[in-house]
N, C-alpha and C positions, 0 to 999 in steps of 0.2 A: 540392493534394498528396493523393495516395491513401494511405489508411491500410493498414498491413500487418496482416493477420489472424493472430492467435496464440491459443493456448489459455491457460488460467490457469496451468498448469505452466510454460510458456515465459515467461509474465509474471513469475513468481516468480524464475526463473533470471536473467532480464534485470535485475531489480531488485537481486538479490544480487550479480551481476557488477559492478554500478555503485555499490558501497558508497562512501559519502561524496559522491556526486554528487546534485544536485537533480533531482527529477522531479515530474510532476504526475499524480495519480491521480484518476480519475472513478469514483465508485461510488455505490450506493444504500444509505442508512442503514437502520437497523431500522424507523424510522417512515415508510419509503418516500419520503423526500425525497432529492434528489440532493446529493452533496457533492463538491466539488473541493478537493483538498489539494495544496499545494505543499510537498513534504516531502523527506526524505532518511532513509537508514538508516545505522547505524554510530555514531551518537551514543550515549554511555553513559547508560543510565537509572539514576537514583538515586532509590529510593523515599523518600517523605516520612515514612513510618512504618516500624516494624520488622517489619510484617506481610509474610509471604511471599505471592507472587502465587497466587491460588486455583486457577489453571488455566494450562496451557501453550497460548498462542495458536496455535502451529503445528499442534496437534492438531485445531483447529477451523477450519483454513484462514484464519487471521488473521495479520496482520503488524503489529508495533509499529513506528511511524515517528515521526520528529520533524517536527512541523508548523512550518514556517518563519514563517508569518504570526503565529500566537499564541505561538510559542516554547514549546511544550509537546508532550508525546507524545500520539499518537492511534493508533487501530487501523484498519487497512484490512481489509475483508472481501473475500477473493478470490472468494467465491461471488456477489458482486454487482458486482464490478469490471467496467466495460464499456469503459473507454478509459484509455490510458497514454501519456504523452509523456515520453520520456527520450532524452538525447543527440541532440536535434533530430530525432528520429524519432517518429512517431505510430503507435500500435498500437490496433487494435480487438480487444477480447477476446471470443473465442468461449467460452462457458461449457461446461465438461465435463459431459456428460450421463450 
């Protein structure tokens, strides 16, 4: 199956259009290791403390998702996202330059 090529902005749109649906994101972590997350968006995050989040993830091209494997929240970095599988469609992400 051939991968559809999209940019990071289109990847964000596809993910947000498919709220509450499962998807797989392939990206590179800060320590340069690859991570594959089976996740979803739309689940309500409840902080464990009363502290306010110190930054807005969307301003840094990040997205908070719910990791289905460990049952906790994680952050996807769109700057290092390279593959996305959603709705039985596979996408290869071309980074915006």
